[in-house]
N, C-alpha and C positions, 0 to 999 in steps of 0.2 A: 384742667390737663390731668390725666390720670397717669400716676406712676407707682411702682412697687417698691414698698419700704419694709424695713426689717425691725422687729422689736424682740427683746428676750426677757425671760422671767424665771425666777427661782421657785415660784409657786403657782404660777398660771393666773395669779390676782394681780400683783404689781408688776407693771411692764415698764422696760427702759427702752426708748427708742434708739436706735443707732445714730451715732453723732453724725455719720456722713450719708444719711438717706438722701435720696432714694438710692436703692442698690440696682435698680433697672428702670430705665426710661424708654420712652419710644425710640424706635430705630430710625435715625435721620436718613439712613440708606434707603428706608421704605418710604416712598412717597405716599403710599395709601395709608400708613399707620397714623391714627390719630392719638390713640393712648393706649396703655396697657393696664392690666388689672387682674385680679381673680387668679392669684398664683396657687399652684399645688405643688409641694415640694417634698422629695423623699431624698434621704442620703442611703446610697447603696455603696457599701465598702468606704472608700475615703473620697467619694465624689457625690456632690449635691447635684439634683436632676430637678428642673423646674418645668412644668407646662403652665401656660398661662394664656389669658385672653389678649388678643390683639383687635383693636377697633378700628373700623373704618369710617369714613363719612357717610351717613345715612341719605341716601339720594331717592328713596322712595319705596314703595312695597315691592317686596321681591329681590331689593338690592343685596349683595352680600356685604353684611356690616360687621359680622362676628367671624373671627378664625382663632385657631389654637396654635401658639408657636412652642418652642422648646429651648432651654438654655441649660448650660453646665456652669459648675463652679466647684473650685477645690476648698474654699473657706466659707462659702455661703454670703459672701459680701460682694466679690468681684466675678461677675457672670460674663460667660460667652454666649452670644446669641447663636442657635443652631438653625434657625429658620422655621418655616410652617411645618407641622406634623399632621394637621387635621383641618380641612375646609369643608364647605358645603359640597354635596354630591349634586351633579345635574341629575333633574328628573326625580329628585326626592323632595317632595314638596314640604314634608315636615322640616326639613333643613334649609328651606329656600333663602332665608336671611342669614344662615349661618349657624356655626357651634361655638359655645361658649361655656364658662363655668366649670373647667374640668377638675375632677378628683381622681388621684391616681394611687392604687395599691400595687406591691409587688407580692404576689402570694405564689409560694412553690415554684419560683423561677420564672413567672410571667408577670408581665405588667398588665393591669386591668383599668381601664378608664371608663368612667362614667361622666357624661357631659350634657349640658343643656343644649336646646336647639329653639329657634323661633321661625314660624312660617310666615308667609306675606300679609297675615291677617294679625300678627302678634301673639298666635298661640304658642305656649311653650311645652315641650315635652322632653324627656330625657333618654338619651341613647347610650349604647355600651361598644366598646371596641377592646380588643386585647392585641398585645404584642410581645414579642421575644426580646426586643431592644429598646422600647420606649420612643422609637421614631417610626418605625414602619407599622402602621396600625391596620387591623382586620375588624371591620364595623359590621354589625347586624344590620340587615335591611330595614326592620322596623324598630320603633322606640321600645324600650323595656317599661317605661313607666309613663302614663299620661293620665289625665283628669278621669275619674269615675265616681268620685264621691261630691256630694252637694256642695260641702264647704270648700272644696278645692277650686271652685269658680271655673275659670277659663284655661288656667295654665298651672303646670308645674315646672320647677327648676332649680338651679344652683344645688345639685346633689352633693352630699358629703357622705361618705361610705366608711365605715370600719369593719373589720372582720374579727371575730372573737375565738377563732380557731374551729368553730363548727358552721356559724352562720353569719351572713352578711347583713349588716343594718344600713339602711340608706335614710338620711334626713333630707328633706327637701322643702323649698318654700313654695306656696300656692296662695290663690285668692282670685276674687273677681277683679280682673283687669291688673291690679296691683297686689304683692304680696300681702296678705293678713295673717298667714298661718303657717307654722312649719310642722310637717307631717313626717311619719315613720313607717317604714315598711321592713320586712325581713325576707330573706332568701337563703337557700343552701347553695345556690350556684352563682348568685349575683345576676341572674338573667330573668327568672320568674319570681315575681315578688308578691308578698301577701301584706296588704296595708292594714294599719291599725285603723278601726272604724272612725275614731276621732282624731283631730289634731293634738299634738303634745305640747304646742307652745302657741299661745295667741298673743295679740297686741296688749300693751300696758294699758293701765288706767288713766284717768284723767291726770294731765300735767306730767305724765311719765316721760321718760326720753325716747320710748318706743311706742308712743300712743298712736302715731299715724300709721307707720308700717314696721314689719320685721321681714328681714330677708338674710339671704347668703349664709345658711347654717354651716358652722365648721365644728365636726364633733371629734373628740379625742378621748381614748380612755386611759386614765391615769389611776394606777392599782385599783381599787373597788369603785371608783368614782368614774362616771361618764359626764364629761364637760362639753357643754355645747355653748360655742361662742356664735354670736349672730350681729347682724347690723339693724339697728334701730333708728327710726326717723321720727323726730318730735314734730308738732304742729307746724314749725318753721320749715328750715332747710337744712337743719342739723343733723347729719349721721353720726351715731356714736356705737362702740362696740358694747354688746351686752353678755352676760354669762348665765347659764341656766345649769344646774347641776341635778343628777339622778343617781342613786345608790344602785349600782348593778345587781341583778338577782344572782344568788349562789346557785350553782348547778348541783344536780345529784347525780352520784356515783353509787353504784352497787359492787361491793367486793366479789359477788358470784356473778357479775356480767360475764357471758360466753366468751367476750373478748380477752378476757383476763383470768377469770375465775379458776380455771383448772392449771394456772401457771404455778411453778414451785414459788412458795412464799419464802423470801429471806434465804438462808442456807439451811432450812428445815425440811423434814419428811413431813411437809403439809402444803397445802394449796393456798391461793390467796383466799378462795372462798372460805376455808377453814379460818384463817388467822388474820386476814388484811384489814382489820376494822380501823386501826389507828392510821395506816398510812392511806387508806380509802378516805377517811376523814380528812386527812392532811391535803390529798388531792383537790377535794372540794374546796377547801379553804384557799389553797394556791391558785386555783381558777378564779376565785371570787376576786382575788387581787390582781387579775389578769396576767398571771404567769402561765403562758401557753407552750412553752418548751422545757423539756430536761437538756441539760447542757452537754450530755454525752460524757464519755471519760477516755481521754486519748491513751492513757495507761493500760486499758483493757480493748481498745478499738471500738467501744459502745459510742454509736453515732449521737447526736442530738436528735430528739423526737417530739412529737406532739405529746403535751402532757396529758396523762390521764393515769388511773392507779396501777396499770400494767407497767407503763414506761418509768413510773417513780419507783416500783418496786425493782424493775431492772437496774436503775440508777444506784439505789441503795445497796443492791448486791454488790456493784461493781465496785463499791469504795470501802474501806476498811473500818469505817466507823458509822455505817448505816444503821446498825441495831446493835443492842446489848446481846451477851452470849445466850441469853433465854429466849432470844427472838424478839424480843420488845423494840419497836421503833424508837430511833434516836432522833427526836425532833430537832435537836441542836444540828444535827447533819443536814436535815432539810433546810433548815435556815442556811446552812453554808452553801447548800446547792443553789439558793437563789442569788447568791453572789456571782456564781459561775454563769448562771443564766443571763444576769445583767451583763457580763462581759460579752456575751454574744449579741444581746439586743438591749441597748441603753435604756429603752422604754419599759423594760421589764423590772419590776420594783425589787428592791432588796429588802428582805424581812428579817426581823431578829425575834428569837424565840424567849418566852419566858413562862413561866408556870407559878401557880398560886393554889393554896388550900383554902382562901377566903373566897366563899361562894358569892360575895357581894360583888367579886370581879365580874361575874356573868354579866349582871345588868350594866355595869361600867362598860364592858366591852361592847355589848349590844348598842348601848346609847351612843358610843363613839363610832358607831357604823362597822365595826369588826365583828367576825362569827367566831366565838370561842370553840374549842373542842373539849368536850367533857369526858373525863376518866370515870368510869363507873364500875361497880361491882356487877357482874352480869346477872347474878342471882343471889339473893341474900342466903340461899341453902346450899351453894355450892362455890368453890373457888373458881377465880379466872376473871380477867377484867374484859370490859368492852368499852369502845370509843365512839361518841355520836358528836354532831356538831349541832350547837345551839343557833338558831335562827331567828328567834324573837320571843318575847313574853307573851304567856298566854295566861288565862286566869289561874292563879296559884301554881303555875308551872311554866314548862319552856316549850315552845315549838322546837322540833329537832328534825334534822336528817340523818337517818340510822343506815349506815352502810349494809348491815345485815338483814334490816327488816323494813322496807320501803312504807309498809302500812303502820308502823309506828311514828306518828307524826308529833306526838308530845311525850315529854319526859315521863311524866305520871299519867296512867298506873303502871307503865311498863318497869320503871327504873326507881329505885331510891335516890336520895340525895347523891350527888357527884361526890367523888373523893378528892378531884382535882381539876383545875381550870388550866387548859394549856392554851397559851395566847401567841398570836402573831401579829407583828405590826411592822409597817414601813420604816425603815432607818437607813441612813447613809454613813453611820458613825462607828459604832461599837458593838461588835458581833462577840467579844469575849465571853467565854463561858468555862466553868471548871465543874466537870462531872466525874465522881468517883463511884465505881461500881465494886460491891462486895458481896460475899455470900450472906444469905439472911442469918446464918448461925453465928455471926460476929457482929459486934457493935463498932461504929466509927464515929470519931468526933474530930472537927477540924478547928484548930486555933489559929488565930492571926497572930502578930508580933506583939499585941497587947495582952496576950492570953485570953482573947475573947472568941467565945464559939461563934462560928459563922456557917452559913450554907443551911440548907433544908434538908433533912434526910426523910426518905420516902421508902416504903415497901413497894417494890415491884413484882407483883404476881404476874406470871405469864398470862398469854389471853385465852378466853373460852373458846372452845372449838365448835363453830357454828354450824358445821355440817354434822358431825356426830353428836352434838349436844352432850359433850362430856367434858369434865374438868380437864384441865391442862397436865400434862406429864412433865413439862419443862421445870427447871429450878425456880424458885422464888428468889429475887435479888434485893439487896439493900442499896439504895442510890443516894447519894448527896449532890444536891445541885447548887451552885454558887454562880449567879449570874453577875457579870461585870467584876470579877475580883480585882481588887486594888493591888497594884504592882507591890511585892514584898515578900518576906519570908513567912511561911506557915509550917505548922506541926500536925500531922495527922496521927491519930492514936487507933490502933485496932486492938480489941479486947474481947475477952470471953471468960465467963466463970468456969468453963471447963475446957479441955483441950479440943482445939477446933482447927483445922487446916483452912485456909482463905486462899482466895486468889482477887487481887486488886487490879482492876481495868481503869486506867485513868485517861480521861480525854479532856484535853486542855486546848482552848481556842484562843487565839489572841484577837485583837481588835478589827483586824482584816479577815478573820475567819480562818486563818491558817491554823492547822491542828498539830499537836503533839500527843502521841499515843503511846502509852507504856503498860506493861503487864508485870506485876510482882506477885509472888506467892510467899507464903509464910505459915506458921502455926502459932497459936496464942492459947493461953490456959489462964488459971487462976492467978498465979503470980508471974505471969508473963505477957506484957502488954507490948506489942511492936510499935516502934515509933518510927515514922516516915517524914523525912523533910522535903518541903515543896518550897522550891523558888518560882515565883510567878512574876513573868514579865508580860503583861497583856497588852503591851503597846502594838502599834500596828506592824512593826517588825521584830517585835520582842519573841524570844523563846522561853520556855520554862524547863526547870529540872526537878525530877523526883527521885529522890535518893533515900533508901532505907537506912536508918541509923542502928547499926550493929555494933554491939559491945561484946566483951567476953562473957559478961553474965548472960546476954541474950542468947549468944552462941550456945553456952552450956543448957541454957533453959530448952533451946530447940533440940539438942541432942536427946534430952529426956523426953520431949514430947514426941519426939519421932519415934522413939523405942515405946512409948505408951500407945501410939497410934498404930504399931505394929510395922513400921517402916524400917526399923532396925530389928531384924529378925532373930538375931543372935546376941545373947547376953555378954559374952567376952567382947564382941565387936562394940556393943554399947559401953561397956567399961572403958575400953581402950581409948575410944573417941573422946569420952569425956575426960579421962586423965590427960589427954594429949592437949586438950583446950584448956584444961588447968594449968598444964605445964607452960603452954605458950603464954598464958596470962602472967605467971610468975617471971618469966622472962622479960615481958614488957615492964612489969612493975619494978623490976630491977634495971630498968634503963638500958635494957640490952634488946633493943628495938628490931636490928637486923636478924638477930637469932631468933626473936618472936616470929618475924615475917617467914623466915625459913622454916620454922615449925608449922606454921599455917599453910605453906606451900606444900610441905611433905604430908599434911593431911588431905589436900585436894587430890595428890597422886594416889593416896591410900583409898579415898572414895572411889577413883576411877577402876581400881581393882576389886573393890567390893561391891561395886553396882551390879545388880542382877544376882547376887549370891547371898549376902546376908544385909543389903541394904536395897530396898526397892527404888523404883524411878522416882516417887514421889520424895522419898528421904534423902536420895542423891541431888535432886533438884533444889531441896530446901537447905541443905548443908552446904552445898557448892555455893549458891548465892549468898549465904551468911559469910563464908570464909573469903570469898572475892570482895564483898563490901567492906570486911574487917580490915583485909590487906590494904584496901585503897585509903583507909582512914588512919592507919598506924603512921 
């Protein structure tokens, strides 16, 4: 007697059967129902929907034996039967003994069902129906798949379909009289199919659990793996569930595609065709992991969209951490996007980002079934970066997908060794990252509480312009990357052998991907190193703090630096501010803290009066920030 059970798994390999199985039995109120089987389940919103086979007693050729019913549930275990939704049609010979083996998808607001049929001589075919509510179905008159290849024998059936965002893929069993093989076909509309010439899976060998028959494929895409579960029959009468896996192919996107190539890239005066090599490479990798949607941004009104380089660029523009100030893509922001995509679709994997200058990581990533992004010098003779995706090893080089040049399929001879390996992998736990971005004219060092240097500092040149074929005009930056920073206190030192202004952009992500962004400015010089305290709490609910450590000495040094940089344009103003800072320090050292604070407050008022006269905007911002920070610490 056939019933429907439930099993759950954390990895798709080890399964736990529900303690109170079965979750659906035959309907005692339906005197014709002999057993139930072959369930196809979707979760739409908060409701589970099941379409399943209802079998009647076989009474001879042409008798209706197979029907499709529908049930709903709020928890996936307690089901309410809703009755028949699909039965054979009178006068349709290929459905004469009924309809069975439903597989249902919900695509763009429409339910799509592929189902098996059987005629009066036992020949199986596959039909198609569509519905707006999952209950009332519109069927095509003719089957969408039937036997046409020699290995398929007399019947095809038990369809399982998945949609990759562009194409439908159907897997079905076939064989002479009984199923020996599993075949595959593709379609752009789910109706007109192109079959693979050969089957994708056959029966097992001698003494295998599936030596006699294989049937009823059920396919699911998990990240970059396609998992095919199927029923296998041994030489006796025992059926078991087997698993076959396939690594999905990685799609190719061009940054110059007419669909998005002319769109504005980031916030720059450039197009995607000019500069979008990094995000286009990332789009290929995201699609490879079966991330099919950008999540949209409620703050800007951007809706979720099918993922491609154009929609990824739109999403990165809509958030405030999508790129660094020179237009270079912030891959950590893309990892953060996958968290939000997962919130919309729990089957969409969450990815964490990491990077390495160890080139052996390329092979390690490829061997693990992942596709790393390679950061390259576009040309040894000019400045500017370029990004490609490594897809496999070739003789003394790597196969690549180049978003700017589709005809460049290998790394060599087109490019030299990569500068960096950018990596994405599936995770459900820790998305914490610390990224510190400064001008290339200054140096940065981050120390932990044990006075140990942490993080990896890299030079971030802007991207090469692929259309004009000219070196970039944007600024080169220095970036410190620190993945999974332990909770604690850190000290950042910013220095330079000569007077240099800087801007520090800080991107701090906690374990759940929540971000803390901050910008600080300053000036450093030969005897003036700026010190910034970072308190990092990278726990799932933690927040972090960035606080410049300003002293009277550093304030006076910044007054001098501002004067030397021309930000204080008047010698008397420079002398006055220096004297006032010195006087405030003497008050503080004499333990007259309130008077020292009042002196600093007076300097702030004076700066407002001098702004635009003898102090430039840059000088005003620098000294105002110093005075405010120093007031807070007194």
